C-alpha positions in Angstrom: -165.2 -143.9 -41.0 -164.9 -143.9 -37.2 -161.9 -141.6 -37.3 -163.7 -139.3 -39.6 -166.9 -139.1 -37.4 -164.7 -138.6 -34.4 -162.9 -135.8 -36.0 -166.2 -134.2 -37.0 -167.5 -134.5 -33.5 -164.3 -133.0 -32.1 -164.6 -130.1 -34.6 -168.2 -129.5 -33.6 -167.3 -129.6 -29.9 -164.5 -127.1 -30.5 -166.8 -124.9 -32.5 -169.4 -125.0 -29.8 -166.8 -124.2 -27.1 -165.5 -121.3 -29.2 -169.0 -120.0 -29.7 -169.8 -120.2 -26.0 -166.5 -118.4 -25.1 -167.2 -115.6 -27.6 -170.8 -115.2 -26.5 -169.8 -115.0 -22.8 -166.9 -112.6 -23.4 -169.0 -110.3 -25.6 -171.9 -110.3 -23.2 -169.8 -109.2 -20.2 -167.7 -106.7 -22.3 -170.8 -105.0 -23.6 -172.6 -105.2 -20.3 -169.8 -103.3 -18.6 -169.4 -100.8 -21.5 -173.1 -100.1 -21.7 -173.5 -99.7 -18.0 -171.0 -96.8 -18.2 -172.8 -95.4 -21.3 -176.3 -95.5 -19.6 -175.2 -93.7 -16.3 -175.7 -90.3 -17.9 -179.2 -90.9 -19.5 -181.4 -89.8 -16.6 -179.0 -86.9 -15.8 -179.3 -84.9 -19.0 -182.1 -82.6 -17.8 -180.3 -82.0 -14.5 -176.9 -81.5 -16.2 -178.4 -78.8 -18.5 -180.2 -77.2 -15.5 -176.8 -77.2 -13.8 -175.1 -75.2 -16.6 -178.1 -72.9 -16.9 -177.9 -72.2 -13.2 -174.2 -71.2 -13.4 -175.2 -68.3 -15.6 -171.7 -67.4 -16.7 -170.8 -70.2 -19.1 -170.2 -68.4 -22.4 -170.8 -71.4 -24.7 -173.9 -72.6 -22.9 -175.4 -69.1 -22.9 -174.8 -68.8 -26.6 -176.8 -72.0 -27.1 -179.6 -70.5 -25.1 -179.5 -67.2 -27.0 -179.6 -69.1 -30.3 -182.7 -71.2 -29.2 -184.4 -68.0 -28.0 -183.8 -66.3 -31.4 -185.1 -69.4 -33.1 -188.2 -69.4 -30.9 -188.9 -65.7 -31.5 -188.5 -66.2 -35.3 -191.2 -68.8 -35.1 -193.4 -66.5 -33.0 -193.5 -68.8 -30.0 -193.8 -66.9 -26.6 -191.2 -67.4 -23.9 -193.4 -69.0 -21.2 -192.0 -69.7 -17.7 -192.8 -73.2 -16.3 -192.8 -72.0 -12.7 -195.6 -69.5 -13.3 -197.8 -71.5 -15.6 -199.4 -74.9 -15.7 -200.9 -77.4 -18.2 -200.1 -77.1 -21.9 -198.6 -73.6 -21.5 -196.3 -74.8 -18.8 -195.0 -77.5 -21.2 -194.1 -74.9 -23.9 -190.9 -73.5 -22.3 -188.6 -76.3 -23.1 -185.3 -74.9 -24.3 -183.5 -77.7 -22.4 -185.4 -80.3 -24.5 -184.2 -78.7 -27.8 -180.6 -78.4 -26.5 -180.7 -82.0 -25.3 -181.9 -83.1 -28.7 -179.0 -81.3 -30.4 -176.5 -82.9 -28.1 -178.0 -86.4 -28.6 -178.0 -85.8 -32.4 -174.4 -84.7 -32.4 -173.3 -87.8 -30.5 -175.1 -90.0 -33.0 -173.8 -88.2 -36.1 -170.3 -88.9 -34.9 -171.2 -92.5 -34.2 -172.6 -92.6 -37.7 -169.2 -91.6 -39.1 -167.2 -94.1 -36.9 -169.4 -97.2 -37.1 -168.8 -98.3 -40.7 -165.1 -97.4 -40.5 -164.8 -99.5 -37.4 -166.6 -102.4 -39.0 -164.4 -102.3 -42.1 -161.2 -101.9 -40.1 -162.1 -104.8 -37.9 -162.6 -107.0 -41.0 -159.1 -105.9 -42.0 -157.0 -106.1 -38.8 -159.2 -108.1 -36.5 -161.9 -107.4 -33.9 -159.7 -107.1 -30.8 -157.5 -104.1 -31.9 -160.5 -102.1 -33.0 -162.5 -103.0 -29.8 -159.5 -101.9 -27.7 -159.2 -98.6 -29.4 -163.0 -98.0 -28.9 -162.8 -98.7 -25.2 -159.7 -96.6 -24.6 -161.4 -93.7 -26.4 -164.6 -94.2 -24.3 -162.5 -94.1 -21.1 -160.9 -90.9 -22.2 -164.4 -89.4 -22.9 -165.5 -90.3 -19.4 -162.4 -88.6 -17.9 -163.4 -85.4 -19.7 -167.0 -85.8 -18.3 -165.6 -86.1 -14.8 -163.8 -82.8 -15.2 -166.6 -80.9 -16.9 -168.7 -79.6 -14.0 -167.4 -76.0 -14.4 -167.3 -75.9 -18.2 -169.9 -76.8 -20.8 -167.2 -76.8 -23.5 -165.4 -79.6 -21.7 -168.7 -81.5 -21.3 -169.4 -81.0 -25.1 -165.9 -82.3 -25.9 -166.6 -85.4 -23.8 -169.7 -86.1 -25.8 -167.8 -85.6 -29.1 -165.1 -88.1 -28.1 -167.7 -90.5 -26.7 -169.6 -90.4 -30.0 -166.5 -91.1 -32.1 -165.4 -93.9 -29.8 -168.8 -95.7 -29.6 -167.8 -98.6 -31.9 -167.8 -101.4 -29.4 -171.3 -102.7 -30.3 -170.4 -102.9 -34.0 -167.3 -104.9 -33.3 -168.8 -107.2 -30.7 -171.8 -107.9 -33.0 -169.3 -108.8 -35.8 -167.5 -111.1 -33.4 -170.7 -112.9 -32.5 -171.6 -113.3 -36.1 -168.1 -114.7 -36.9 -168.5 -117.4 -34.2 -172.1 -118.3 -35.2 -173.8 -120.5 -37.8 -177.3 -119.7 -39.0 -178.9 -121.8 -36.2 -177.1 -119.9 -33.4 -176.8 -116.4 -34.8 -180.2 -115.2 -33.6 -179.4 -116.5 -30.1 -176.1 -114.6 -30.2 -177.8 -111.4 -31.2 -180.3 -111.8 -28.3 -177.4 -112.2 -25.9 -176.2 -108.8 -27.1 -179.8 -107.5 -26.7 -179.8 -108.9 -23.2 -176.6 -107.0 -22.3 -178.4 -103.8 -23.5 -181.4 -104.6 -21.4 -179.5 -105.3 -18.2 -177.4 -102.2 -18.7 -180.4 -100.0 -19.3 -182.2 -101.5 -16.3 -179.4 -100.8 -13.8 -177.1 -98.1 -15.4 -179.6 -95.2 -15.4 -180.9 -96.1 -11.9 -177.4 -96.2 -10.6 -176.4 -92.9 -12.2 -179.5 -91.3 -10.8 -178.9 -92.7 -7.4 -175.3 -91.4 -7.3 -176.4 -87.9 -8.4 -179.4 -87.9 -6.0 -177.4 -89.0 -3.0 -174.7 -86.4 -3.6 -177.2 -83.5 -4.1 -175.4 -81.3 -1.6 -172.4 -81.0 -3.9 -173.6 -79.8 -7.3 -170.2 -80.5 -9.0 -170.0 -84.0 -7.4 -173.5 -84.8 -8.6 -172.1 -85.5 -12.0 -168.4 -86.2 -11.3 -169.1 -89.4 -9.4 -171.2 -91.1 -12.1 -168.5 -90.1 -14.6 -165.8 -91.7 -12.5 -167.9 -94.9 -12.2 -168.4 -94.9 -16.0 -164.6 -94.6 -16.3 -164.0 -97.6 -14.0 -166.6 -99.6 -16.0 -164.9 -98.8 -19.3 -161.6 -100.0 -17.9 -163.2 -103.2 -16.6 -164.8 -103.8 -20.1 -161.3 -103.4 -21.7 -159.8 -105.8 -19.2 -162.5 -108.5 -20.0 -162.1 -108.0 -23.7 -158.3 -108.4 -23.7 -158.3 -111.4 -21.3 -161.4 -113.3 -22.4 -162.4 -112.5 -26.0 -160.7 -114.6 -28.6 -159.9 -113.1 -32.0 -162.7 -114.3 -34.3 -161.7 -112.7 -37.6 -158.6 -113.7 -39.6 -156.4 -110.7 -40.2 -156.6 -109.4 -43.7 -159.9 -111.2 -44.4 -161.7 -108.1 -45.4 -162.8 -109.5 -48.7 -161.7 -108.6 -52.2 -158.6 -106.4 -52.2 -157.6 -107.1 -48.6 -157.7 -104.8 -45.6 -157.2 -101.5 -47.3 -160.0 -102.2 -49.7 -162.3 -103.2 -46.8 -161.7 -99.8 -45.1 -162.1 -98.0 -48.4 -165.4 -99.6 -49.0 -166.5 -98.7 -45.5 -165.6 -95.1 -46.0 -167.8 -94.9 -49.1 -170.7 -95.8 -46.9 -170.5 -92.5 -45.1 -172.8 -91.4 -48.0 -176.3 -92.3 -46.7 -177.5 -93.2 -50.2 -174.7 -95.7 -50.6 -175.3 -96.9 -47.1 -178.9 -98.0 -47.9 -177.8 -99.6 -51.2 -175.3 -102.1 -49.6 -173.4 -101.8 -52.9 -169.9 -101.9 -51.2 -170.2 -105.6 -50.7 -169.4 -107.1 -54.2 -169.6 -110.7 -53.0 -173.3 -110.4 -51.9 -175.8 -111.7 -54.4 -178.5 -109.5 -56.0 -181.3 -111.2 -54.0 -179.4 -111.0 -50.7 -178.5 -107.4 -51.3 -182.1 -106.5 -52.1 -183.4 -108.1 -48.9 -180.7 -106.4 -46.9 -181.9 -103.1 -48.2 -185.5 -103.7 -47.1 -184.3 -104.8 -43.6 -182.1 -101.8 -43.4 -185.0 -99.4 -44.2 -187.2 -101.1 -41.6 -184.4 -100.8 -39.1 -183.8 -97.1 -39.9 -187.5 -96.1 -39.8 -188.2 -97.9 -36.6 -185.1 -96.6 -34.8 -185.8 -93.0 -36.0 -189.2 -93.1 -34.3 -188.1 -95.1 -31.3 -185.0 -93.1 -30.5 -186.9 -89.8 -30.8 -189.5 -91.0 -28.2 -186.8 -92.6 -26.1 -184.6 -89.4 -25.9 -187.4 -87.1 -25.0 -188.9 -89.5 -22.5 -186.9 -88.3 -19.5 -187.7 -84.7 -20.4 -191.4 -85.6 -20.6 -191.3 -87.3 -17.2 -189.4 -84.4 -15.7 -191.5 -81.6 -17.1 -195.0 -83.0 -17.1 -195.0 -85.5 -14.2 -192.3 -83.8 -12.1 -190.0 -86.8 -11.9 -186.9 -86.3 -9.9 -183.6 -87.9 -10.8 -184.4 -90.8 -8.6 -187.8 -91.3 -10.2 -186.1 -91.1 -13.6 -183.9 -93.9 -12.5 -186.9 -96.0 -11.5 -188.5 -95.4 -14.9 -185.3 -96.6 -16.7 -185.1 -99.5 -14.3 -188.7 -100.5 -15.3 -187.8 -100.4 -19.0 -184.6 -102.3 -18.6 -185.9 -105.0 -16.3 -188.9 -105.6 -18.6 -186.6 -105.7 -21.6 -184.2 -108.1 -19.9 -187.1 -110.4 -18.9 -188.4 -110.4 -22.5 -185.0 -111.1 -23.9 -184.0 -113.6 -21.2 -187.1 -115.6 -22.0 -186.4 -115.5 -25.7 -182.7 -116.4 -25.6 -183.3 -120.1 -25.2 -186.3 -120.2 -27.5 -185.2 -118.2 -30.6 -185.0 -120.3 -33.7 -183.8 -119.4 -37.2 -186.8 -118.0 -39.1 -188.7 -116.7 -36.1 -187.0 -113.3 -36.0 -189.5 -111.8 -38.5 -192.5 -112.5 -36.2 -190.7 -111.2 -33.2 -189.7 -107.9 -34.9 -193.3 -107.4 -36.3 -195.0 -107.8 -33.0 -192.5 -105.5 -31.2 -192.7 -102.7 -33.8 -196.5 -102.8 -33.7 -196.3 -102.2 -29.9 -194.8 -98.7 -30.5 -198.2 -97.4 -31.7 -200.1 -97.8 -28.4 -196.9 -97.0 -26.4 -196.6 -93.6 -28.1 -200.3 -92.7 -27.7 -200.3 -93.7 -24.0 -197.0 -91.9 -23.1 -197.9 -88.7 -24.9 -201.4 -88.4 -23.4 -200.7 -89.7 -19.8 -201.5 -87.3 -17.0 -200.9 -89.7 -14.2 -198.3 -92.4 -13.4 -200.6 -95.4 -13.9 -201.3 -94.7 -17.6 -197.7 -93.5 -18.1 -196.2 -96.8 -16.8 -198.5 -98.9 -19.0 -197.0 -97.0 -21.9 -193.5 -97.6 -20.4 -194.2 -101.4 -20.3 -195.2 -101.4 -24.0 -192.2 -99.2 -24.8 -190.0 -101.8 -23.1 -191.1 -104.4 -25.7 -190.0 -102.0 -28.5 -186.6 -101.7 -26.7 -186.1 -105.4 -26.3 -186.9 -107.2 -29.5 -186.7 -105.4 -32.9 -183.0 -104.6 -33.1 -181.6 -108.0 -32.2 -184.2 -109.7 -34.5 -183.5 -107.5 -37.5 -179.7 -107.7 -36.9 -179.9 -111.5 -36.9 -181.9 -111.4 -40.1 -179.4 -109.2 -41.9 -176.3 -111.1 -40.6 -177.7 -114.3 -42.2 -177.7 -112.6 -45.6 -174.2 -110.9 -45.4 -171.2 -112.8 -46.9 -168.9 -114.3 -44.3 -166.0 -112.0 -45.3 -168.1 -108.9 -44.9 -169.9 -109.6 -41.6 -168.1 -106.7 -39.8 -168.8 -104.3 -42.6 -172.4 -105.3 -43.0 -173.1 -105.0 -39.3 -171.1 -101.8 -39.2 -173.5 -100.5 -41.9 -176.5 -101.5 -39.8 -175.0 -99.8 -36.7 -174.3 -96.8 -38.8 -177.9 -96.6 -40.0 -178.9 -96.9 -36.3 -176.6 -93.9 -35.5 -178.1 -92.0 -38.4 -181.6 -92.8 -37.1 -180.5 -91.7 -33.6 -179.2 -88.5 -35.0 -182.4 -87.7 -36.9 -184.9 -89.1 -34.4 -183.9 -87.0 -31.3 -183.5 -83.9 -33.3 -186.9 -83.9 -34.9 -188.6 -85.4 -31.8 -187.1 -82.7 -29.6 -188.1 -80.0 -32.1 -191.7 -81.3 -32.3 -191.8 -81.6 -28.5 -190.5 -78.1 -28.1 -193.0 -76.7 -30.6 -196.2 -78.7 -30.1 -195.8 -80.6 -26.7 -195.8 -84.3 -26.0 -199.5 -85.0 -26.9 -199.1 -84.4 -30.6 -195.5 -85.3 -31.0 -195.8 -88.7 -29.2 -199.1 -89.6 -30.8 -197.6 -89.0 -34.3 -194.5 -90.8 -33.4 -196.4 -93.9 -32.2 -198.8 -94.0 -35.2 -195.9 -93.6 -37.6 -194.7 -97.0 -36.6 -197.2 -98.3 -39.1 -194.7 -97.4 -41.8 -191.8 -99.7 -40.8 -194.3 -102.4 -39.9 -195.9 -102.3 -43.3 -192.5 -102.4 -45.0 -191.5 -105.4 -42.9 -194.7 -107.4 -43.6 -195.1 -106.5 -47.3 -191.5 -106.7 -48.5 -189.4 -108.7 -46.1 -191.7 -111.6 -45.5 -192.3 -112.6 -49.1 -188.5 -112.3 -49.8 -187.8 -114.6 -46.8 -190.4 -117.2 -48.0 -188.9 -117.1 -51.5 -185.3 -117.6 -50.2 -186.5 -120.6 -48.3 
């Protein structure tokens, strides 16, 4: 009896130690990786201005001509921001549309790679797939550092970065592997905290580097790219030295590793993606609830990512924000998100994720209205603070809810599906938000985007809550 209880205590201690080791390694790996990823965010308007100012880049000029032909076909006049003001000034935004296309391309590629990475990590382990992701990311940053004279090279860097952006999927699966139901929500919030810290410091750091090197237009963007490369290498080092393997090789469910990857490939079809029907060991009830959570996740992220992607363009074009001010804006979002998540990490309990997600999704309504209609910085930053809540809470809460429903042998695939849905949302959201911004301006596009948050909120409250109560 005593020996048995001692063995149980030792096993629990070992499990707690492993969980702590995984949480810590994942946190620092993602923090470094995401810091590199976020350096470019406030620089997109300036990077596009840089290629426009060159005047002789054939590929970039073709993009501009295509957008101009599209504008003419819609009967929209070519207004010059320097000569006009107010609503007319805000109608000449070819850079917003081009930025939306680049952002959507990145996310489409991530949509393709995320489920494959999740299934592959179920088959061969988390560490090999994470290593491949970080090596690909480092190669993408190398291309970015060399792209100042060629838009084609910059475009290639975004393509490779999108294909390699699997680290969050794999790290989320590792956290889920090492967690029980009571600790999974806390693990997901640590991942969210890494996001918030990265988004609070990365954009500000990227903007500072570009701003301080303004005299050298090529160096403006090469130095942030080199720093991103160093951060990706550091993330790879932390992962290889500190992150234990959490998934048994070949544990990809029925049929082994090849079947796990094959099932993941099927999920490149969006209809199958929402159905969660490539996980045969999941029960009918669990699969149905996962579908509802996935739809809420997709609808929310479509709206949020559209507003998020166009936010730097809004601040740049309407309020005249410089790169440094863009960095301060992202710093405000990141610090607020980190404080929210840091305060919740120790308090999150299994079953409380639903309330947290509902409150944060509801905050998107006033955030969109304030941001879209702000004419001064005071109202704008009130909207930014509300927007920060939307950045901090819904994704980790919904991820924790879904991971509790997925079978243990399909954690990587299930979370890969969710990440892939997020990538699909981030492909659709920026494209439509940029198009709406380009056509109608921020007042209407942001107001509609904010009010549309009622849709995922209603889905969450009407469908997910009764199902959770029933499952209990």
